[in-house]
C-alpha positions in Angstrom: -37.3 5.4 51.8 -39.1 5.7 55.1 -39.0 2.4 58.3 -38.3 -0.8 56.6 -39.2 -3.7 59.0 -38.8 -7.5 58.1 -40.5 -9.8 60.3 -38.9 -13.7 59.7 -40.3 -16.6 60.6 -39.1 -20.2 60.6 -41.3 -22.3 58.5 -42.9 -25.1 61.3 -39.3 -25.1 62.8 -39.7 -27.8 65.4 -40.7 -29.8 62.7 -38.7 -28.8 60.1 -35.5 -29.4 62.6 -36.7 -33.1 62.8 -37.0 -33.3 58.9 -33.7 -32.0 59.1 -32.1 -34.3 61.4 -34.0 -37.1 59.3 -33.9 -37.4 56.2 -36.6 -40.6 56.2 -39.6 -37.9 57.8 -39.1 -35.7 54.9 -42.5 -35.5 53.1 -44.4 -37.1 56.0 -46.5 -35.9 58.4 -44.0 -34.9 61.3 -46.1 -33.9 65.1 -43.8 -32.7 67.6 -45.0 -32.6 71.2 -46.7 -34.6 73.7 -46.8 -38.4 73.1 -49.9 -40.4 71.8 -51.7 -41.4 75.2 -50.7 -38.9 77.1 -52.5 -35.6 78.2 -50.1 -33.1 76.2 -50.5 -30.8 73.0 -48.8 -30.3 70.0 -46.0 -27.9 70.1 -45.8 -27.9 65.9 -46.4 -30.0 63.1 -45.1 -30.1 59.6 -47.1 -28.6 56.4 -47.6 -32.7 55.6 -49.3 -33.0 59.4 -51.4 -29.6 58.6 -52.8 -31.4 55.2 -54.9 -33.6 58.2 -56.0 -30.6 60.3 -53.3 -31.0 62.8 -52.2 -27.5 64.6 -50.0 -26.3 67.3 -52.0 -26.7 70.8 -54.0 -29.6 69.6 -54.8 -32.3 71.9 -52.5 -35.1 71.4 -55.4 -37.4 71.2 -56.8 -34.9 68.2 -54.3 -35.1 66.5 -53.7 -39.1 66.6 -57.3 -39.3 65.5 -56.8 -37.0 62.4 -53.2 -38.3 61.6 -53.1 -41.9 62.9 -50.0 -42.4 60.0 -48.2 -39.3 61.9 -44.6 -39.6 63.0 -45.0 -38.3 66.9 -41.8 -37.2 68.2 -41.0 -35.3 71.7 -39.6 -31.3 71.8 -35.7 -31.3 71.9 -35.2 -28.0 72.8 -31.5 -27.7 73.2 -31.4 -29.0 69.2 -33.7 -26.3 68.7 -32.0 -23.8 70.6 -28.8 -24.6 69.0 -30.1 -23.7 65.5 -32.4 -20.8 66.8 -29.0 -19.5 68.0 -27.1 -19.8 64.6 -30.4 -18.3 62.6 -30.4 -15.5 65.2 -26.9 -14.8 64.1 -27.3 -14.9 60.6 -30.2 -12.1 61.3 -28.0 -10.2 63.4 -25.1 -9.7 60.4 -27.6 -8.1 58.6 -28.9 -5.3 60.8 -27.7 -4.4 64.6 -31.2 -3.7 65.1 -32.9 -7.8 65.3 -35.4 -8.3 67.9 -36.0 -12.2 68.8 -39.2 -12.6 69.8 -39.1 -16.4 70.4 -37.1 -19.2 69.2 -38.5 -19.2 66.0 -39.1 -15.6 65.3 -37.4 -12.0 65.0 -38.1 -8.5 63.9 -35.0 -7.2 61.8 -35.4 -3.5 61.5 -33.5 -2.6 58.3 -34.3 0.9 57.7 -31.0 2.8 56.1 -29.3 -0.8 55.4 -30.0 -0.3 51.2 -26.4 0.5 50.9 -25.0 -2.7 52.4 -27.7 -5.4 51.1 -29.5 -3.4 48.5 -33.5 -2.6 48.0 -35.1 -4.9 50.4 -36.8 -7.4 48.2 -32.8 -8.1 47.5 -31.7 -8.0 51.2 -34.6 -10.4 51.7 -33.5 -12.9 49.4 -29.9 -12.6 50.3 -31.4 -13.5 54.3 -33.1 -16.3 52.8 -29.8 -18.0 51.0 -27.6 -17.4 53.8 -30.1 -18.7 56.2 -30.7 -21.8 53.7 -27.0 -22.6 53.2 -26.0 -21.9 57.0 -28.6 -24.1 58.7 -30.7 -26.4 55.9 -33.9 -24.4 57.1 -36.6 -22.2 55.2 -38.0 -19.0 56.5 -40.4 -16.6 55.7 -40.1 -13.2 55.3 -42.7 -10.3 55.7 -41.9 -7.2 54.8 -43.6 -3.6 55.9 -43.2 0.2 57.2 -44.1 -1.3 60.5 -43.9 -4.6 62.3 -48.0 -5.3 62.3 -48.1 -5.4 58.4 -44.9 -7.2 58.1 -46.0 -9.4 60.9 -49.3 -10.5 58.9 -47.5 -10.4 55.6 -44.9 -12.9 56.5 -47.6 -15.2 57.2 -49.7 -15.2 54.3 -47.4 -17.5 51.7 -45.7 -19.9 54.1 -43.5 -22.0 54.0 -40.6 -19.9 52.1 -43.0 -17.0 51.6 -41.7 -13.4 50.8 -44.5 -10.5 51.0 -44.1 -6.8 50.6 -45.9 -4.2 51.7 -45.6 -1.2 50.3 -45.3 2.0 52.4 -48.2 4.0 52.2 -50.2 1.6 51.4 -50.6 -0.6 54.7 -54.7 0.1 54.4 -55.5 -1.0 51.1 -53.3 -4.2 51.9 -55.2 -5.0 54.8 -58.9 -4.7 52.7 -57.3 -7.5 50.2 -57.2 -9.9 53.4 -59.9 -12.3 54.8 -61.0 -10.8 58.1 -59.7 -14.1 60.1 -56.3 -12.6 59.0 -56.9 -10.2 60.9 -53.8 -10.7 63.5 -54.5 -10.8 67.3 -58.3 -11.4 66.9 -58.9 -15.2 68.0 -60.9 -17.5 67.6 -63.7 -15.4 70.0 -63.3 -12.4 68.4 -63.9 -13.8 64.8 -67.4 -15.6 66.6 -68.3 -11.7 67.6 -67.9 -10.6 64.2 -70.1 -13.2 62.6 -72.3 -12.6 65.5 -72.6 -9.2 64.0 -72.5 -9.9 60.5 -68.7 -8.3 59.9 -67.6 -10.7 57.4 -65.0 -8.4 55.8 -62.2 -6.2 56.3 -64.0 -3.5 54.6 -66.8 -3.8 57.0 -64.7 -3.5 60.2 -63.0 -0.3 58.6 -66.2 1.4 58.1 -66.7 1.5 61.9 -66.0 4.2 63.9 -63.7 4.0 66.6 -66.5 4.8 69.3 -68.5 2.9 67.8 -65.8 -0.4 68.0 -65.4 0.1 71.2 -68.9 0.3 72.2 -69.1 -3.3 70.7 -65.5 -4.4 71.5 -64.7 -2.6 74.8 -62.1 0.3 74.7 -59.2 -1.7 74.6 -60.3 -4.2 72.3 -62.1 -1.4 69.8 -58.9 0.6 70.2 -56.6 -2.0 68.5 -59.5 -3.5 65.7 -59.8 0.3 65.0 -55.8 1.2 64.1 -55.1 -3.1 63.3 -57.7 -3.1 60.7 -55.9 0.1 58.9 -52.4 -1.7 59.1 -51.1 0.8 61.9 -48.5 0.0 64.2 -50.2 -1.4 67.2 -47.1 -1.7 69.2 -46.4 -5.6 68.8 -42.7 -4.8 69.9 -43.7 -3.7 73.3 -41.8 -0.7 73.2 -38.0 -0.4 72.8 -35.9 -3.1 72.4 -34.2 -4.2 75.8 -30.1 -4.9 75.4 -29.9 -6.5 78.4 -33.3 -9.3 78.3 -34.7 -11.9 77.0 -37.8 -13.5 76.5 -40.3 -15.5 74.5 -43.8 -15.9 74.0 -46.7 -17.4 72.1 -49.8 -16.6 70.6 -52.7 -19.0 70.6 -54.4 -20.2 67.9 -57.4 -19.9 69.9 -58.0 -17.8 73.1 -57.7 -20.5 76.0 -58.3 -20.0 79.9 -57.5 -24.1 79.9 -54.8 -23.9 83.4 -53.2 -27.0 82.6 -52.5 -25.9 78.9 -51.1 -22.6 79.8 -48.8 -24.6 82.7 -47.5 -26.3 79.7 -46.3 -23.5 77.7 -45.1 -22.2 80.4 -43.5 -24.8 80.9 -42.0 -24.8 77.7 -40.9 -21.4 77.7 -39.2 -21.4 80.8 -37.1 -24.1 79.0 -36.2 -22.1 76.1 -35.6 -18.6 78.1 -33.4 -20.7 80.5 -31.8 -22.6 77.4 -30.4 -19.4 75.9 -29.7 -17.8 79.3 -27.1 -20.6 79.5 -25.8 -20.8 76.3 -25.2 -17.3 76.0 -23.3 -16.7 79.2 -26.1 -14.9 80.9 -27.6 -14.8 84.2 -30.6 -13.0 85.7 -32.5 -12.6 89.0 -35.4 -11.5 87.5 -38.4 -13.0 85.8 -41.1 -11.5 83.5 -44.5 -13.2 82.4 -46.7 -11.1 79.9 -50.2 -11.7 79.3 -52.6 -10.8 76.6 -56.5 -11.3 77.2 -59.0 -12.0 74.6 -60.3 -8.6 75.4 -56.3 -7.2 73.7 -55.9 -6.0 77.3 -51.8 -6.5 77.6 -49.5 -6.2 81.1 -47.1 -8.3 82.5 -45.8 -9.0 86.2 -42.5 -9.3 87.5 -40.4 -10.7 90.5 -37.2 -10.2 91.4 -35.5 -12.5 93.7 -31.8 -12.3 96.1 -30.5 -15.1 94.0 -30.3 -15.9 90.2 -32.3 -18.5 88.8 -30.2 -21.7 87.6 -32.3 -24.1 86.3 -35.6 -23.7 84.1 -37.5 -25.6 87.2 -37.2 -22.8 89.6 -38.1 -20.0 86.6 -41.2 -22.7 85.5 -42.4 -22.6 89.5 -42.0 -18.7 89.8 -43.6 -18.3 86.4 -46.7 -20.1 87.6 -46.9 -17.7 91.1 -47.1 -14.6 88.3 -49.8 -16.2 86.3 -51.5 -17.0 89.8 -51.2 -12.9 90.6 -51.8 -11.7 87.0 -54.4 -14.2 86.0 -58.0 -14.9 87.3 -58.4 -18.4 86.1 -61.4 -17.4 83.8 -60.2 -14.5 81.3 -59.4 -16.1 78.0 -55.6 -15.7 77.4 -54.6 -15.5 74.0 -50.7 -14.7 74.1 -48.4 -15.6 77.0 -44.7 -14.6 77.0 -42.1 -15.0 79.9 -39.0 -13.7 79.7 -35.6 -13.0 81.8 -34.6 -9.1 82.5 -31.8 -7.0 83.9 -29.5 -9.7 82.6 -25.7 -10.2 84.3 -22.7 -11.6 82.4 -22.6 -14.9 84.6 -18.5 -14.8 83.7 -17.8 -12.7 86.6 -16.9 -14.2 89.6 -19.1 -15.2 91.9 -19.4 -16.2 95.9 -19.6 -19.5 95.8 -21.1 -21.7 98.4 -19.2 -24.1 100.4 -21.5 -26.8 99.7 -23.9 -27.4 96.3 -27.3 -26.5 97.3 -30.5 -27.9 95.5 -30.8 -25.2 92.8 -27.1 -25.5 92.2 -27.7 -29.4 91.5 -30.7 -28.9 89.5 -28.8 -26.2 86.9 -26.1 -28.8 86.7 -28.7 -31.7 85.8 -30.6 -29.6 83.3 -27.5 -28.5 81.6 -26.4 -32.4 81.0 -29.8 -33.0 79.6 -29.1 -30.2 76.8 -25.7 -30.7 76.5 -26.8 -34.3 75.7 -29.4 -33.6 73.6 -27.5 -31.2 71.8 -24.8 -34.2 71.1 -27.7 -36.0 69.8 -27.4 -38.7 72.5 -30.6 -40.0 73.3 -34.2 -37.8 73.0 -35.1 -36.3 76.5 -37.9 -34.7 77.2 -40.1 -33.1 80.1 -42.5 -36.3 81.9 -45.1 -33.4 81.7 -45.2 -33.8 77.9 -45.7 -37.5 78.1 -48.1 -38.6 80.6 -49.6 -35.2 81.7 -48.0 -35.1 85.1 -48.6 -31.5 86.3 -45.5 -31.4 88.4 -43.5 -31.6 85.3 -40.3 -31.6 87.4 -37.9 -34.4 86.0 -36.6 -35.7 82.5 -37.3 -38.8 80.9 -35.2 -40.4 78.9 -37.1 -41.9 75.4 -36.0 -44.6 73.2 -38.1 -46.0 70.9 -35.5 -48.5 69.3 -32.4 -49.5 68.4 -30.7 -47.0 66.2 -28.0 -47.2 63.6 -25.7 -49.8 64.6 -27.2 -50.6 67.4 -29.1 -53.6 68.7 -32.6 -53.5 70.9 -32.5 -55.2 73.5 
């Protein structure tokens, strides 16, 4: 047997956590993100909300219009990160080669693990059962000989999906899919397909690489030529780096909305900062990754003299990296943020006589995450509530009395 990759995705993760923690939400449309009346967006939503046409990155005003009876809740990143960490530990117990891509998805190289877990389908069902029993959450798994087809396969039968693409059958598998399932080809690319009369995978596959490059540019043409054949397109971005951590988001629709990109970066900064603290690491190096509409992908990094101590610091630097990498006009299809060159935070560090502003922010943010993790209140960034572009402060939300409390 050749290479075996699992792409594992937590089903509607943030919304599923809310339904796990609040049984009264189960079976109802749950929408996680900005609050109604604000200018923010949907972070994720339950499958019940998706039936109303709500999706991630949708303006919250549109989500309210489509699903006025929805249950709107703020992002609780500490709680999601806590459960994500538990899930990733389960993944790591199945293979030493686990690559976490974001708070809710990972690639597992399961090559050579048949002696431990049996054939891929058996291993996948065991993995599903372990995650469910230890966290109460559902996952979908795609299995393939390369990460690209595994990624596509995991999204085909959600929730609780399992799709296997047999080695050597990648091109045949791709031809069974509608052209809209070509992962990485966003809204603008799909519109271009329609303009050109390209409506099926077979039509795309019939074009030469040179022909595709003439229509979509060198990077875009090469990407489409390889992806429509189910080939590895370098989705993992090179070998795993054991001393780095990152999170990224691929948009349902390409965008050049600066405010939206800033909001996404803020969420990514919070995710990776929480993981950094939770795993006892520290870093001086921040890395921004961008993939544009034409499939051009590049990164920018900045290394500073002192360690990042808060998500506010990471977010502020991420905005500078965005300015250096993006012209403000090109459509963006993917954005990622990560820390590189990680160091053990338990090692002795020369302290300062007086606590500075950066350290105060770190302590405040960590206290917020710890409170949220313990379930004391629900806290979210001010930016996510009212569109505040600064986004530096937290606000506590109190929707009403909890059990055992009296409303004031």
